[in-house]
C-alpha positions in Angstrom: 64.2 -11.1 -71.5 64.3 -9.8 -75.0 66.5 -6.7 -75.6 63.9 -5.0 -77.7 61.3 -5.4 -74.8 63.9 -4.2 -72.2 64.8 -1.1 -74.2 61.2 -0.2 -74.8 60.5 -0.4 -71.1 63.6 1.6 -70.2 62.6 4.3 -72.7 59.1 4.6 -71.1 60.6 4.6 -67.6 63.0 7.4 -68.5 60.3 9.5 -70.1 58.0 9.1 -67.1 60.8 10.0 -64.7 61.8 13.1 -66.8 58.2 14.4 -66.5 58.4 14.5 -62.7 58.5 17.9 -61.1 62.0 19.3 -60.2 61.2 19.1 -56.5 60.5 15.3 -56.8 63.6 14.7 -58.9 65.7 16.5 -56.3 64.3 14.3 -53.6 65.1 11.2 -55.7 68.6 12.4 -56.3 69.2 12.6 -52.5 67.7 9.1 -52.0 68.2 5.5 -52.9 67.4 3.8 -56.2 63.8 2.6 -56.7 63.3 -0.9 -57.9 60.4 -3.2 -58.7 59.7 -6.4 -60.6 57.4 -6.5 -63.6 56.2 -9.2 -65.9 57.5 -8.8 -69.5 56.2 -11.5 -72.0 55.8 -13.9 -69.1 59.2 -13.3 -67.6 60.1 -11.4 -64.4 62.2 -8.4 -65.1 63.7 -6.1 -62.4 63.4 -2.4 -63.2 65.6 0.0 -61.2 65.5 3.8 -61.5 68.4 5.7 -60.0 68.5 9.5 -59.9 71.8 11.3 -59.1 73.1 14.8 -59.3 74.7 15.7 -62.6 77.5 18.3 -62.2 78.4 20.3 -59.1 75.7 23.0 -59.3 72.7 20.7 -58.6 70.8 22.2 -61.5 70.5 18.9 -63.4 70.0 15.2 -62.6 71.1 12.0 -64.3 68.4 9.4 -64.5 69.6 5.9 -65.0 67.1 3.1 -65.8 68.2 -0.5 -65.5 66.4 -3.7 -66.6 67.7 -7.0 -65.4 66.2 -10.4 -66.3 66.9 -13.9 -67.6 67.9 -14.5 -71.2 68.1 -17.8 -73.0 71.6 -18.6 -71.8 72.5 -15.9 -69.3 71.4 -13.1 -67.1 70.9 -9.9 -69.1 71.3 -6.3 -68.0 70.2 -3.3 -70.1 70.7 0.3 -69.2 69.8 3.7 -70.5 70.5 7.2 -69.1 69.1 10.7 -69.5 70.2 14.1 -68.1 67.3 16.4 -67.1 67.8 20.1 -66.3 66.0 21.3 -63.2 66.1 24.9 -64.4 63.5 26.4 -66.7 64.7 29.4 -68.6 62.0 31.9 -69.4 
């Protein structure tokens, strides 16, 4: 797994998760991480999205995206995070 490819995938995964409706993000925060395997440049890469509550007011979630895959000499893990507010100020 190339780091450039991994971070590109993680960026797209975070952007897609951040666009989910607040009700769906709330459900995900109360659930288990979602993982799947994808093919990146001919290599299997495990993508995991974990949504958890951010702060005590339950008005924001922390979305963590992980990519795990083989590298030339070792197993590689890349991670990115994003905080998304569930409130929309008028």
